[in-house]
PyMOL Python script that loads the backbone (N, CA, C, O; Angstrom):
from pymol import cmd

cmd.read_pdbstr("""\
ATOM      1  N   MET A   1     115.462  87.787  12.661  1.00  0.00           N
ATOM      2  CA  MET A   1     115.114  86.463  14.012  1.00  0.00           C
ATOM      3  C   MET A   1     116.713  85.880  13.743  1.00  0.00           C
ATOM      4  O   MET A   1     117.201  85.532  12.668  1.00  0.00           O
ATOM      5  N   GLU A   2     117.401  85.900  15.204  1.00  0.00           N
ATOM      6  CA  GLU A   2     118.696  85.271  14.911  1.00  0.00           C
ATOM      7  C   GLU A   2     118.556  83.537  15.524  1.00  0.00           C
ATOM      8  O   GLU A   2     117.874  83.293  16.519  1.00  0.00           O
ATOM      9  N   MET A   3     119.206  82.588  14.862  1.00  0.00           N
ATOM     10  CA  MET A   3     119.393  81.538  15.248  1.00  0.00           C
ATOM     11  C   MET A   3     120.685  81.042  16.481  1.00  0.00           C
ATOM     12  O   MET A   3     121.852  81.263  16.160  1.00  0.00           O
ATOM     13  N   SER A   4     120.466  80.535  17.537  1.00  0.00           N
ATOM     14  CA  SER A   4     121.461  79.959  18.393  1.00  0.00           C
ATOM     15  C   SER A   4     122.117  79.003  17.288  1.00  0.00           C
ATOM     16  O   SER A   4     121.646  78.345  16.360  1.00  0.00           O
ATOM     17  N   SER A   5     123.501  79.224  17.822  1.00  0.00           N
ATOM     18  CA  SER A   5     124.285  77.796  17.076  1.00  0.00           C
ATOM     19  C   SER A   5     124.126  76.871  17.964  1.00  0.00           C
ATOM     20  O   SER A   5     124.034  77.059  19.178  1.00  0.00           O
ATOM     21  N   VAL A   6     124.065  75.274  17.089  1.00  0.00           N
ATOM     22  CA  VAL A   6     124.171  74.151  18.024  1.00  0.00           C
ATOM     23  C   VAL A   6     124.940  73.383  17.656  1.00  0.00           C
ATOM     24  O   VAL A   6     125.335  73.324  16.491  1.00  0.00           O
ATOM     25  N   TYR A   7     125.409  72.432  18.839  1.00  0.00           N
ATOM     26  CA  TYR A   7     126.901  72.025  18.844  1.00  0.00           C
ATOM     27  C   TYR A   7     126.690  70.575  18.744  1.00  0.00           C
ATOM     28  O   TYR A   7     125.484  70.375  18.889  1.00  0.00           O
ATOM     29  N   LEU A   8     127.254  69.597  18.580  1.00  0.00           N
ATOM     30  CA  LEU A   8     127.719  68.030  18.777  1.00  0.00           C
ATOM     31  C   LEU A   8     128.829  67.868  19.681  1.00  0.00           C
ATOM     32  O   LEU A   8     129.975  67.879  19.232  1.00  0.00           O
ATOM     33  N   TYR A   9     128.570  67.697  21.085  1.00  0.00           N
ATOM     34  CA  TYR A   9     129.630  67.457  22.079  1.00  0.00           C
ATOM     35  C   TYR A   9     129.927  66.012  22.419  1.00  0.00           C
ATOM     36  O   TYR A   9     128.921  65.360  22.698  1.00  0.00           O
ATOM     37  N   ARG A  10     130.859  65.487  22.452  1.00  0.00           N
ATOM     38  CA  ARG A  10     131.364  64.283  22.826  1.00  0.00           C
ATOM     39  C   ARG A  10     132.186  64.396  24.028  1.00  0.00           C
ATOM     40  O   ARG A  10     133.303  64.915  24.020  1.00  0.00           O
ATOM     41  N   LEU A  11     131.506  63.806  25.270  1.00  0.00           N
ATOM     42  CA  LEU A  11     132.053  63.996  26.739  1.00  0.00           C
ATOM     43  C   LEU A  11     132.667  62.484  26.893  1.00  0.00           C
ATOM     44  O   LEU A  11     132.513  61.601  26.049  1.00  0.00           O
ATOM     45  N   GLU A  12     133.364  62.348  28.078  1.00  0.00           N
ATOM     46  CA  GLU A  12     134.105  61.395  28.092  1.00  0.00           C
ATOM     47  C   GLU A  12     133.944  61.098  29.703  1.00  0.00           C
ATOM     48  O   GLU A  12     134.185  62.050  30.446  1.00  0.00           O
ATOM     49  N   ALA A  13     133.623  60.066  30.194  1.00  0.00           N
ATOM     50  CA  ALA A  13     133.793  59.954  31.599  1.00  0.00           C
ATOM     51  C   ALA A  13     134.350  58.591  32.320  1.00  0.00           C
ATOM     52  O   ALA A  13     134.067  57.609  31.633  1.00  0.00           O
ATOM     53  N   ALA A  14     134.839  58.367  33.141  1.00  0.00           N
ATOM     54  CA  ALA A  14     135.345  57.029  33.668  1.00  0.00           C
ATOM     55  C   ALA A  14     134.782  56.594  35.235  1.00  0.00           C
ATOM     56  O   ALA A  14     134.597  57.306  36.222  1.00  0.00           O
ATOM     57  N   THR A  15     134.593  55.141  35.037  1.00  0.00           N
ATOM     58  CA  THR A  15     134.441  54.537  36.133  1.00  0.00           C
ATOM     59  C   THR A  15     135.514  53.664  36.477  1.00  0.00           C
ATOM     60  O   THR A  15     136.478  53.698  35.712  1.00  0.00           O
ATOM     61  N   ALA A  16     135.561  53.038  37.265  1.00  0.00           N
ATOM     62  CA  ALA A  16     136.822  52.486  38.055  1.00  0.00           C
ATOM     63  C   ALA A  16     137.364  51.306  37.030  1.00  0.00           C
ATOM     64  O   ALA A  16     138.367  50.688  37.387  1.00  0.00           O
ATOM     65  N   SER A  17     136.919  51.066  36.132  1.00  0.00           N
ATOM     66  CA  SER A  17     137.349  50.015  35.179  1.00  0.00           C
ATOM     67  C   SER A  17     137.226  50.402  33.885  1.00  0.00           C
ATOM     68  O   SER A  17     138.085  49.995  33.102  1.00  0.00           O
ATOM     69  N   HIS A  18     136.055  51.334  33.345  1.00  0.00           N
ATOM     70  CA  HIS A  18     136.111  51.824  32.035  1.00  0.00           C
ATOM     71  C   HIS A  18     136.182  53.046  31.631  1.00  0.00           C
ATOM     72  O   HIS A  18     136.104  53.890  32.525  1.00  0.00           O
ATOM     73  N   THR A  19     136.326  53.480  30.384  1.00  0.00           N
ATOM     74  CA  THR A  19     136.208  54.791  29.909  1.00  0.00           C
ATOM     75  C   THR A  19     134.805  55.038  29.130  1.00  0.00           C
ATOM     76  O   THR A  19     134.586  54.333  28.145  1.00  0.00           O
ATOM     77  N   LEU A  20     133.904  55.943  29.501  1.00  0.00           N
ATOM     78  CA  LEU A  20     132.807  55.984  28.515  1.00  0.00           C
ATOM     79  C   LEU A  20     132.713  57.176  27.575  1.00  0.00           C
ATOM     80  O   LEU A  20     133.323  58.232  27.735  1.00  0.00           O
ATOM     81  N   ASP A  21     131.766  56.852  26.437  1.00  0.00           N
ATOM     82  CA  ASP A  21     131.773  58.110  25.768  1.00  0.00           C
ATOM     83  C   ASP A  21     130.375  58.595  25.726  1.00  0.00           C
ATOM     84  O   ASP A  21     129.507  57.731  25.849  1.00  0.00           O
ATOM     85  N   CYS A  22     129.991  59.874  25.569  1.00  0.00           N
ATOM     86  CA  CYS A  22     128.552  60.233  25.726  1.00  0.00           C
ATOM     87  C   CYS A  22     128.665  61.234  24.386  1.00  0.00           C
ATOM     88  O   CYS A  22     129.767  61.685  24.074  1.00  0.00           O
ATOM     89  N   VAL A  23     127.566  61.527  23.680  1.00  0.00           N
ATOM     90  CA  VAL A  23     127.591  62.092  22.580  1.00  0.00           C
ATOM     91  C   VAL A  23     126.150  62.709  22.812  1.00  0.00           C
ATOM     92  O   VAL A  23     125.149  62.037  23.062  1.00  0.00           O
ATOM     93  N   VAL A  24     126.201  64.288  22.677  1.00  0.00           N
ATOM     94  CA  VAL A  24     124.908  65.161  22.754  1.00  0.00           C
ATOM     95  C   VAL A  24     124.859  66.368  21.924  1.00  0.00           C
ATOM     96  O   VAL A  24     125.793  67.035  21.480  1.00  0.00           O
ATOM     97  N   VAL A  25     123.574  66.526  21.798  1.00  0.00           N
ATOM     98  CA  VAL A  25     123.567  68.007  20.934  1.00  0.00           C
ATOM     99  C   VAL A  25     123.126  69.193  22.030  1.00  0.00           C
ATOM    100  O   VAL A  25     122.173  69.022  22.790  1.00  0.00           O
ATOM    101  N   ALA A  26     123.762  70.161  22.024  1.00  0.00           N
ATOM    102  CA  ALA A  26     123.546  71.419  22.896  1.00  0.00           C
ATOM    103  C   ALA A  26     123.899  72.490  22.334  1.00  0.00           C
ATOM    104  O   ALA A  26     124.639  72.474  21.350  1.00  0.00           O
ATOM    105  N   SER A  27     123.380  73.707  22.918  1.00  0.00           N
ATOM    106  CA  SER A  27     123.731  74.853  22.084  1.00  0.00           C
ATOM    107  C   SER A  27     124.994  75.882  23.485  1.00  0.00           C
ATOM    108  O   SER A  27     125.186  77.098  23.484  1.00  0.00           O
ATOM    109  N   SER A  28     125.423  75.165  24.174  1.00  0.00           N
ATOM    110  CA  SER A  28     126.262  75.464  25.490  1.00  0.00           C
ATOM    111  C   SER A  28     127.259  74.077  26.049  1.00  0.00           C
ATOM    112  O   SER A  28     126.962  72.884  26.121  1.00  0.00           O
ATOM    113  N   GLU A  29     128.420  74.731  26.363  1.00  0.00           N
ATOM    114  CA  GLU A  29     128.786  73.671  27.177  1.00  0.00           C
ATOM    115  C   GLU A  29     128.323  73.230  28.355  1.00  0.00           C
ATOM    116  O   GLU A  29     128.450  72.036  28.626  1.00  0.00           O
ATOM    117  N   GLU A  30     127.730  74.082  29.221  1.00  0.00           N
ATOM    118  CA  GLU A  30     126.908  73.917  30.334  1.00  0.00           C
ATOM    119  C   GLU A  30     125.538  73.080  30.047  1.00  0.00           C
ATOM    120  O   GLU A  30     125.143  72.235  30.851  1.00  0.00           O
ATOM    121  N   GLU A  31     124.933  73.342  28.994  1.00  0.00           N
ATOM    122  CA  GLU A  31     123.822  72.315  28.516  1.00  0.00           C
ATOM    123  C   GLU A  31     124.426  71.073  28.088  1.00  0.00           C
ATOM    124  O   GLU A  31     123.691  70.103  28.271  1.00  0.00           O
ATOM    125  N   ALA A  32     125.472  70.838  27.609  1.00  0.00           N
ATOM    126  CA  ALA A  32     126.071  69.419  27.099  1.00  0.00           C
ATOM    127  C   ALA A  32     126.410  68.802  28.572  1.00  0.00           C
ATOM    128  O   ALA A  32     126.146  67.647  28.905  1.00  0.00           O
ATOM    129  N   PHE A  33     127.057  69.801  29.411  1.00  0.00           N
ATOM    130  CA  PHE A  33     126.993  68.798  30.700  1.00  0.00           C
ATOM    131  C   PHE A  33     125.799  68.306  31.404  1.00  0.00           C
ATOM    132  O   PHE A  33     125.625  67.161  31.821  1.00  0.00           O
ATOM    133  N   ALA A  34     125.060  69.232  31.479  1.00  0.00           N
ATOM    134  CA  ALA A  34     123.753  68.738  32.180  1.00  0.00           C
ATOM    135  C   ALA A  34     123.122  67.894  31.373  1.00  0.00           C
ATOM    136  O   ALA A  34     122.296  67.257  32.028  1.00  0.00           O
ATOM    137  N   GLN A  35     123.134  67.515  29.943  1.00  0.00           N
ATOM    138  CA  GLN A  35     122.473  66.597  29.440  1.00  0.00           C
ATOM    139  C   GLN A  35     123.463  64.925  29.510  1.00  0.00           C
ATOM    140  O   GLN A  35     122.972  63.803  29.638  1.00  0.00           O
ATOM    141  N   ALA A  36     124.526  65.185  29.413  1.00  0.00           N
ATOM    142  CA  ALA A  36     125.591  64.115  29.623  1.00  0.00           C
ATOM    143  C   ALA A  36     125.099  63.823  31.171  1.00  0.00           C
ATOM    144  O   ALA A  36     124.398  62.811  31.167  1.00  0.00           O
ATOM    145  N   GLU A  37     125.185  64.163  31.976  1.00  0.00           N
ATOM    146  CA  GLU A  37     125.024  63.776  33.132  1.00  0.00           C
ATOM    147  C   GLU A  37     123.569  63.001  33.438  1.00  0.00           C
ATOM    148  O   GLU A  37     123.442  62.028  34.181  1.00  0.00           O
ATOM    149  N   VAL A  38     122.660  63.571  32.797  1.00  0.00           N
ATOM    150  CA  VAL A  38     121.376  62.819  33.196  1.00  0.00           C
ATOM    151  C   VAL A  38     121.614  61.520  32.199  1.00  0.00           C
ATOM    152  O   VAL A  38     121.248  60.417  32.605  1.00  0.00           O
ATOM    153  N   LEU A  39     122.191  61.641  30.968  1.00  0.00           N
ATOM    154  CA  LEU A  39     122.185  60.196  30.305  1.00  0.00           C
ATOM    155  C   LEU A  39     122.943  59.417  30.825  1.00  0.00           C
ATOM    156  O   LEU A  39     122.498  58.269  30.818  1.00  0.00           O
ATOM    157  N   MET A  40     124.494  59.600  31.560  1.00  0.00           N
ATOM    158  CA  MET A  40     125.315  58.959  32.178  1.00  0.00           C
ATOM    159  C   MET A  40     124.361  57.886  33.370  1.00  0.00           C
ATOM    160  O   MET A  40     124.192  56.677  33.528  1.00  0.00           O
ATOM    161  N   ASP A  41     123.871  59.256  34.079  1.00  0.00           N
ATOM    162  CA  ASP A  41     122.842  58.265  35.266  1.00  0.00           C
ATOM    163  C   ASP A  41     121.926  57.507  34.955  1.00  0.00           C
ATOM    164  O   ASP A  41     121.751  56.596  35.764  1.00  0.00           O
ATOM    165  N   LYS A  42     120.973  57.529  33.714  1.00  0.00           N
ATOM    166  CA  LYS A  42     119.935  56.808  33.351  1.00  0.00           C
ATOM    167  C   LYS A  42     120.599  55.394  32.631  1.00  0.00           C
ATOM    168  O   LYS A  42     120.175  54.246  32.768  1.00  0.00           O
ATOM    169  N   GLY A  43     121.640  55.796  31.916  1.00  0.00           N
ATOM    170  CA  GLY A  43     122.361  54.604  31.262  1.00  0.00           C
ATOM    171  C   GLY A  43     123.359  53.570  32.119  1.00  0.00           C
ATOM    172  O   GLY A  43     123.570  52.410  31.764  1.00  0.00           O
ATOM    173  N   MET A  44     123.809  54.056  33.050  1.00  0.00           N
ATOM    174  CA  MET A  44     124.871  53.364  33.856  1.00  0.00           C
ATOM    175  C   MET A  44     124.528  52.477  35.022  1.00  0.00           C
ATOM    176  O   MET A  44     125.284  51.817  35.734  1.00  0.00           O
ATOM    177  N   MET A  45     122.957  52.636  35.067  1.00  0.00           N
ATOM    178  CA  MET A  45     122.065  52.104  36.055  1.00  0.00           C
ATOM    179  C   MET A  45     122.776  51.367  37.073  1.00  0.00           C
ATOM    180  O   MET A  45     123.043  50.172  37.200  1.00  0.00           O
ATOM    181  N   GLY A  46     123.155  53.034  38.191  1.00  0.00           N
ATOM    182  CA  GLY A  46     123.552  52.943  39.347  1.00  0.00           C
ATOM    183  C   GLY A  46     125.233  52.686  39.574  1.00  0.00           C
ATOM    184  O   GLY A  46     125.629  52.708  40.740  1.00  0.00           O
ATOM    185  N   MET A  47     126.180  52.454  38.527  1.00  0.00           N
ATOM    186  CA  MET A  47     127.610  52.349  38.455  1.00  0.00           C
ATOM    187  C   MET A  47     128.027  54.048  38.598  1.00  0.00           C
ATOM    188  O   MET A  47     127.439  55.029  38.144  1.00  0.00           O
ATOM    189  N   GLU A  48     128.948  53.978  39.198  1.00  0.00           N
ATOM    190  CA  GLU A  48     129.669  55.169  39.761  1.00  0.00           C
ATOM    191  C   GLU A  48     130.921  55.658  38.568  1.00  0.00           C
ATOM    192  O   GLU A  48     131.832  54.952  38.136  1.00  0.00           O
ATOM    193  N   TRP A  49     130.602  57.129  38.219  1.00  0.00           N
ATOM    194  CA  TRP A  49     131.205  57.326  36.913  1.00  0.00           C
ATOM    195  C   TRP A  49     131.664  58.702  37.856  1.00  0.00           C
ATOM    196  O   TRP A  49     131.162  59.084  38.914  1.00  0.00           O
ATOM    197  N   ASN A  50     132.918  59.357  36.996  1.00  0.00           N
ATOM    198  CA  ASN A  50     133.584  60.698  37.467  1.00  0.00           C
ATOM    199  C   ASN A  50     134.165  61.264  36.206  1.00  0.00           C
ATOM    200  O   ASN A  50     133.943  60.951  35.037  1.00  0.00           O
ATOM    201  N   GLU A  51     134.923  62.128  36.692  1.00  0.00           N
ATOM    202  CA  GLU A  51     135.430  63.195  35.707  1.00  0.00           C
ATOM    203  C   GLU A  51     134.801  63.207  34.190  1.00  0.00           C
ATOM    204  O   GLU A  51     135.398  62.838  33.179  1.00  0.00           O
ATOM    205  N   LEU A  52     133.844  63.568  34.240  1.00  0.00           N
ATOM    206  CA  LEU A  52     133.023  63.913  33.042  1.00  0.00           C
ATOM    207  C   LEU A  52     133.901  65.328  32.396  1.00  0.00           C
ATOM    208  O   LEU A  52     133.937  66.337  33.100  1.00  0.00           O
ATOM    209  N   SER A  53     134.579  65.327  31.055  1.00  0.00           N
ATOM    210  CA  SER A  53     135.019  66.016  30.423  1.00  0.00           C
ATOM    211  C   SER A  53     134.477  66.455  28.658  1.00  0.00           C
ATOM    212  O   SER A  53     134.017  65.593  27.909  1.00  0.00           O
ATOM    213  N   ILE A  54     134.620  67.674  28.312  1.00  0.00           N
ATOM    214  CA  ILE A  54     134.393  67.555  27.098  1.00  0.00           C
ATOM    215  C   ILE A  54     135.732  67.280  26.320  1.00  0.00           C
ATOM    216  O   ILE A  54     136.776  67.840  26.653  1.00  0.00           O
ATOM    217  N   VAL A  55     135.655  66.310  25.172  1.00  0.00           N
ATOM    218  CA  VAL A  55     137.039  66.001  24.223  1.00  0.00           C
ATOM    219  C   VAL A  55     136.781  66.550  23.017  1.00  0.00           C
ATOM    220  O   VAL A  55     137.787  66.782  22.345  1.00  0.00           O
ATOM    221  N   GLU A  56     135.609  66.862  22.479  1.00  0.00           N
ATOM    222  CA  GLU A  56     135.285  67.409  20.885  1.00  0.00           C
ATOM    223  C   GLU A  56     134.232  68.188  21.111  1.00  0.00           C
ATOM    224  O   GLU A  56     133.579  68.000  22.138  1.00  0.00           O
ATOM    225  N   LYS A  57     133.878  69.187  20.216  1.00  0.00           N
ATOM    226  CA  LYS A  57     132.859  70.006  20.006  1.00  0.00           C
ATOM    227  C   LYS A  57     132.811  70.460  18.480  1.00  0.00           C
ATOM    228  O   LYS A  57     133.714  71.093  17.931  1.00  0.00           O
ATOM    229  N   LYS A  58     131.759  70.092  17.943  1.00  0.00           N
ATOM    230  CA  LYS A  58     131.748  70.459  16.410  1.00  0.00           C
ATOM    231  C   LYS A  58     130.086  71.020  16.156  1.00  0.00           C
ATOM    232  O   LYS A  58     129.074  70.540  16.666  1.00  0.00           O
ATOM    233  N   ARG A  59     130.180  72.164  15.220  1.00  0.00           N
ATOM    234  CA  ARG A  59     128.708  72.658  15.182  1.00  0.00           C
ATOM    235  C   ARG A  59     127.960  71.531  14.247  1.00  0.00           C
ATOM    236  O   ARG A  59     128.356  70.496  13.710  1.00  0.00           O
ATOM    237  N   ILE A  60     127.080  72.002  14.285  1.00  0.00           N
ATOM    238  CA  ILE A  60     126.095  70.742  13.836  1.00  0.00           C
ATOM    239  C   ILE A  60     125.715  71.336  12.423  1.00  0.00           C
ATOM    240  O   ILE A  60     125.117  72.388  12.200  1.00  0.00           O
ATOM    241  N   SER A  61     126.235  70.349  11.460  1.00  0.00           N
ATOM    242  CA  SER A  61     126.224  70.626   9.896  1.00  0.00           C
ATOM    243  C   SER A  61     125.881  69.469   9.202  1.00  0.00           C
ATOM    244  O   SER A  61     126.193  68.472   9.853  1.00  0.00           O
ATOM    245  N   LYS A  62     125.384  69.228   8.184  1.00  0.00           N
ATOM    246  CA  LYS A  62     125.071  67.959   7.308  1.00  0.00           C
ATOM    247  C   LYS A  62     126.825  67.659   7.102  1.00  0.00           C
ATOM    248  O   LYS A  62     127.771  68.359   6.742  1.00  0.00           O
ATOM    249  N   GLY A  63     126.629  65.941   7.629  1.00  0.00           N
ATOM    250  CA  GLY A  63     128.003  65.347   7.521  1.00  0.00           C
ATOM    251  C   GLY A  63     128.795  65.525   8.917  1.00  0.00           C
ATOM    252  O   GLY A  63     129.756  64.772   9.081  1.00  0.00           O
ATOM    253  N   ALA A  64     128.528  66.320   9.797  1.00  0.00           N
ATOM    254  CA  ALA A  64     129.104  66.120  11.025  1.00  0.00           C
ATOM    255  C   ALA A  64     129.113  64.914  11.681  1.00  0.00           C
ATOM    256  O   ALA A  64     128.029  64.335  11.743  1.00  0.00           O
ATOM    257  N   GLY A  65     130.033  64.412  12.168  1.00  0.00           N
ATOM    258  CA  GLY A  65     130.048  63.222  13.146  1.00  0.00           C
ATOM    259  C   GLY A  65     131.344  62.807  13.624  1.00  0.00           C
ATOM    260  O   GLY A  65     132.337  63.464  13.315  1.00  0.00           O
ATOM    261  N   TYR A  66     131.411  61.999  14.194  1.00  0.00           N
ATOM    262  CA  TYR A  66     132.589  61.343  14.958  1.00  0.00           C
ATOM    263  C   TYR A  66     133.219  60.030  14.479  1.00  0.00           C
ATOM    264  O   TYR A  66     132.498  59.377  13.726  1.00  0.00           O
ATOM    265  N   VAL A  67     134.392  59.527  14.760  1.00  0.00           N
ATOM    266  CA  VAL A  67     135.137  58.338  14.427  1.00  0.00           C
ATOM    267  C   VAL A  67     135.299  57.826  15.941  1.00  0.00           C
ATOM    268  O   VAL A  67     135.737  58.704  16.684  1.00  0.00           O
ATOM    269  N   PHE A  68     135.067  56.725  16.486  1.00  0.00           N
ATOM    270  CA  PHE A  68     135.648  56.490  17.632  1.00  0.00           C
ATOM    271  C   PHE A  68     136.741  55.195  17.566  1.00  0.00           C
ATOM    272  O   PHE A  68     136.494  54.160  16.947  1.00  0.00           O
ATOM    273  N   VAL A  69     137.709  55.387  18.146  1.00  0.00           N
ATOM    274  CA  VAL A  69     138.624  54.392  17.920  1.00  0.00           C
ATOM    275  C   VAL A  69     139.097  53.792  19.211  1.00  0.00           C
ATOM    276  O   VAL A  69     139.903  54.406  19.911  1.00  0.00           O
ATOM    277  N   LYS A  70     138.525  52.356  19.630  1.00  0.00           N
ATOM    278  CA  LYS A  70     138.749  51.726  20.655  1.00  0.00           C
ATOM    279  C   LYS A  70     139.931  50.935  20.489  1.00  0.00           C
ATOM    280  O   LYS A  70     140.551  50.859  19.429  1.00  0.00           O
ATOM    281  N   LYS A  71     140.246  50.324  21.594  1.00  0.00           N
ATOM    282  CA  LYS A  71     141.532  49.568  21.959  1.00  0.00           C
ATOM    283  C   LYS A  71     141.191  47.979  21.838  1.00  0.00           C
ATOM    284  O   LYS A  71     140.303  47.646  22.622  1.00  0.00           O
ATOM    285  N   LEU A  72     141.599  47.140  21.190  1.00  0.00           N
ATOM    286  CA  LEU A  72     141.344  45.725  21.170  1.00  0.00           C
ATOM    287  C   LEU A  72     141.719  44.962  22.313  1.00  0.00           C
ATOM    288  O   LEU A  72     142.941  44.859  22.421  1.00  0.00           O
ATOM    289  N   PRO A  73     141.006  44.351  23.265  1.00  0.00           N
ATOM    290  CA  PRO A  73     141.274  43.989  24.403  1.00  0.00           C
ATOM    291  C   PRO A  73     142.613  42.993  24.343  1.00  0.00           C
ATOM    292  O   PRO A  73     143.068  42.507  25.378  1.00  0.00           O
TER     293      PRO A  73
END
""", "prot")
cmd.dss("prot")
cmd.show_as("cartoon", "prot")
cmd.util.cbc("prot")
cmd.orient("prot")
């Protein structure tokens, strides 16, 4: 029995005034985009967003993760 690979995707989207990060677990890029779109629609409560793109993709394994660097205002 073959197991499919699962990945941790970090996607980025933009609004008129913000850049947003969304992290999802998916087995393909198509699935990652679909999950991110649902999460963005639920989490943004009506705010318009665009330009959803994959920034990073990592195979799921113990210790996998991301460090987010944000600019100070």
